[in-house]
C-alpha positions in Angstrom: 278.9 146.6 238.3 281.7 146.7 235.5 282.1 150.7 235.9 283.3 150.4 232.1 279.5 149.4 230.9 278.4 152.0 228.2 281.3 154.4 229.3 282.3 156.8 227.1 285.8 156.8 226.1 287.8 159.2 223.3 289.0 157.3 220.9 291.2 156.4 217.6 290.0 153.9 214.9 293.2 154.8 211.9 294.1 152.9 209.4 295.0 153.4 205.9 292.9 151.9 202.6 294.3 150.5 199.1 294.0 148.7 196.0 293.3 144.6 197.1 295.8 143.6 194.4 298.9 146.0 194.5 297.8 148.2 197.3 298.7 150.9 195.6 296.8 153.8 198.3 293.2 154.9 197.8 292.0 158.5 198.7 288.7 159.9 199.1 287.4 156.7 200.9 284.5 157.8 202.6 285.6 155.5 205.9 281.8 155.3 208.4 281.6 154.0 211.8 277.8 152.5 212.2 275.5 153.5 214.6 277.6 156.5 216.0 277.2 157.8 212.5 280.9 158.7 212.8 283.1 159.3 209.2 286.4 160.4 207.9 287.6 160.6 204.3 291.2 159.1 203.5 293.7 161.2 202.2 296.1 161.5 199.4 298.1 158.8 200.9 294.9 156.7 202.0 295.5 157.7 205.6 291.7 158.1 208.2 291.5 158.8 211.2 287.8 158.9 213.4 287.5 160.0 216.4 285.0 160.5 219.3 283.5 159.0 222.4 281.8 155.5 221.6 279.7 154.2 224.7 280.9 150.8 224.8 279.4 148.0 221.9 279.6 146.2 218.8 279.5 148.3 216.3 279.9 148.6 212.5 282.7 149.8 209.9 282.9 150.3 206.4 285.0 151.4 203.7 283.4 153.4 200.8 285.4 154.7 197.5 284.2 155.3 193.9 284.4 152.4 191.3 285.7 150.4 194.8 283.3 147.3 196.2 282.5 148.6 199.4 284.8 146.2 202.6 282.7 146.3 206.4 284.4 144.5 209.8 282.4 143.9 213.3 284.0 146.3 216.3 283.5 145.1 219.4 284.8 148.5 221.3 285.9 149.3 224.6 287.4 151.4 226.8 290.9 150.4 225.3 293.7 151.4 223.3 293.4 152.2 220.2 292.8 150.8 216.4 294.0 149.8 213.7 291.9 148.9 210.8 293.0 148.5 207.5 290.9 148.1 204.0 291.7 146.8 201.1 289.2 147.7 197.9 288.5 145.5 194.9 288.8 147.6 192.0 285.5 147.3 190.2 285.9 147.3 185.8 284.2 149.8 184.1 282.7 150.0 179.8 285.3 152.0 178.7 283.3 151.6 175.3 280.5 149.1 173.5 279.3 148.9 170.1 276.3 147.0 169.2 276.9 146.9 165.1 274.1 145.5 162.6 276.0 143.8 159.4 273.8 142.9 155.7 275.8 140.2 153.5 274.2 139.7 150.3 275.7 135.9 149.2 275.9 133.2 147.0 276.8 130.4 148.8 274.3 130.1 149.8 272.8 132.2 147.3 270.7 134.1 150.5 271.3 137.8 152.3 273.1 137.2 155.6 271.7 139.4 158.6 273.5 139.4 162.2 274.5 141.8 165.3 279.3 142.4 165.6 278.9 143.3 169.9 282.0 145.2 170.7 283.0 145.6 175.1 285.9 147.5 176.3 287.0 146.9 179.5 289.2 148.7 182.2 289.4 147.2 185.4 292.2 149.6 188.1 293.2 146.5 189.6 294.6 145.6 185.9 292.8 143.6 183.0 294.1 140.5 184.7 291.1 141.0 186.8 288.9 140.6 184.3 287.5 137.3 184.6 283.4 137.4 181.9 281.7 139.8 179.9 278.0 138.8 179.2 275.8 139.6 177.1 272.1 139.4 177.8 268.7 139.7 176.1 265.4 139.4 179.2 262.6 139.8 175.8 263.8 136.2 174.6 265.3 134.8 177.9 268.8 134.6 175.9 272.9 135.2 176.8 276.4 134.7 175.3 279.4 134.9 177.1 281.6 137.3 175.1 285.0 136.0 173.8 288.3 138.0 174.4 290.4 139.3 171.2 293.6 139.5 173.2 295.1 141.6 170.3 292.6 143.9 169.7 292.1 144.0 173.9 288.0 144.1 173.4 285.4 141.4 174.3 283.0 140.3 171.2 280.0 137.9 170.3 277.8 137.5 166.7 274.6 137.4 167.4 272.1 135.6 164.7 268.3 135.2 164.8 268.0 132.0 164.0 270.8 131.0 166.6 270.1 127.4 168.3 269.3 129.6 171.5 267.4 132.6 170.5 265.4 131.3 167.1 264.4 134.3 165.5 263.1 134.5 162.0 264.9 138.4 160.7 266.7 140.3 162.7 264.3 143.0 162.9 262.7 141.3 166.5 266.0 142.7 168.1 264.9 146.2 166.7 263.8 148.5 170.9 264.8 145.1 172.7 267.5 145.9 175.5 270.6 144.0 175.1 272.3 144.5 179.1 275.8 143.6 178.7 277.8 142.2 182.2 281.6 141.7 183.5 282.5 140.2 185.9 286.0 139.9 187.7 288.5 137.4 190.2 287.0 138.9 193.9 283.6 138.1 192.2 281.8 141.2 191.8 279.7 142.6 188.7 278.6 145.1 186.7 276.1 145.8 184.3 276.1 147.7 181.5 273.3 150.8 181.5 270.4 149.0 178.4 272.0 148.9 174.8 270.0 149.1 171.7 270.1 148.2 167.7 270.3 151.7 166.5 269.7 151.1 163.1 269.3 147.7 160.4 270.3 147.8 156.6 268.8 145.2 155.6 266.1 143.4 152.3 266.6 144.1 148.5 266.9 147.2 147.9 269.1 148.5 150.6 272.1 145.9 149.8 274.8 148.0 146.6 274.9 146.2 143.1 278.3 146.8 142.3 278.9 146.8 138.5 283.1 146.9 137.5 285.2 144.2 137.3 284.3 141.3 137.2 287.4 139.6 136.0 290.9 140.8 134.8 291.6 144.6 135.4 295.0 146.1 135.1 296.2 148.9 137.4 294.8 151.5 137.6 291.4 151.4 137.0 287.7 152.5 138.7 285.7 150.4 140.5 281.8 151.2 140.1 278.7 150.3 141.3 274.9 151.4 140.4 273.3 154.3 142.1 272.8 154.2 145.4 269.3 156.0 147.2 268.7 156.1 151.5 266.7 157.7 153.5 270.2 158.1 156.2 273.1 160.0 155.5 275.8 157.7 154.4 278.9 156.7 152.9 280.6 153.6 150.8 282.9 151.7 152.1 285.8 148.9 149.2 287.1 146.0 150.3 289.0 143.8 148.5 290.6 140.8 149.9 293.1 138.0 148.7 290.8 135.2 146.9 292.1 132.0 149.2 289.9 129.7 151.4 290.4 131.5 155.3 289.2 134.5 156.5 292.1 136.9 156.3 292.2 141.3 156.6 291.8 142.9 153.2 294.1 143.8 151.5 292.9 147.3 150.3 290.7 149.6 152.2 289.0 152.7 150.7 286.6 154.5 153.6 284.5 157.4 153.5 283.5 157.4 149.5 280.7 159.8 149.7 276.7 158.8 149.1 276.6 159.9 145.8 279.3 159.0 144.1 279.3 155.6 141.9 283.3 155.0 141.1 286.4 155.3 142.9 289.7 155.0 141.8 292.0 152.1 142.7 296.0 153.1 142.1 297.0 150.7 145.1 300.7 148.9 143.8 298.7 145.1 144.6 300.5 141.5 143.2 298.9 140.1 140.8 296.7 137.0 141.6 293.8 136.6 142.2 291.3 138.2 144.6 287.3 139.7 145.3 285.9 143.0 146.3 283.2 143.6 147.9 281.7 146.7 148.2 279.7 148.4 152.1 276.8 151.3 152.6 277.8 152.5 155.7 275.9 154.7 158.1 276.8 157.2 160.2 277.3 154.5 163.2 278.9 151.6 161.2 275.6 149.5 161.0 276.6 148.1 156.8 275.2 146.4 154.6 277.4 145.1 152.0 277.2 143.7 148.0 277.3 139.8 146.6 281.4 139.8 146.2 283.3 140.5 142.6 286.4 138.7 141.0 288.8 140.6 140.2 292.1 138.8 139.0 295.3 141.5 138.2 297.1 140.7 135.6 
């Protein structure tokens, strides 16, 4: 008989644990040998050493680290030289921020109220932003899925969900209240991470939830006061005024006045604004960032 079969021998398994993409070291990774139940953790340089007397046979060497995909290799141990086995782990994407904000906007053309949800997600990855492949959301209650689009300048992923979307086909936004939104992110190596369930915090909708503007509605010369009707709501809120250049393309506001107290009915406007045609809108904004927006009012600066 071969005298080496099942013979135990002092053996050393060593190696280094690094990032998959950039090969920087990973400390405190757990490297375990099964079924021998021997293990070691990588040090500050990513190095690990497992020593022991192990019977000859087949083993699994597994490397795990928080925030990384685990990796395993099969080993055949026999009374031979010590082994060197390195691991390069894929860093998992992580969610930095997730927001689900409801929007209620009044409109003349068409003359109706529009409700939608803006979903914004920020994601990081230990292997770099280029490692992130896709961010998407799922609404299990409605078998709905939608991919978020990357906004490169803002470094975030975005989707706008309307209740009457083709794949959703709901009559109103309220049907989504209390329903779980699950957010997913995948990386180029196939790893997928799912967020905790997300929920709508509040829907500000209905005719009695739309602020009504009063002045100006036409020409004005600065300085003047933006004016609106008193507004009451069973929750804390502030007002926001935004002024836009009246053109046929979407532009950011030329002026924004934020955090106007909820008991106000006017705010002074004395910002320098070039003569021309504008429009202004008034928002009520709750403590979460959900809003309801008024109809547009014409504003011509003389």
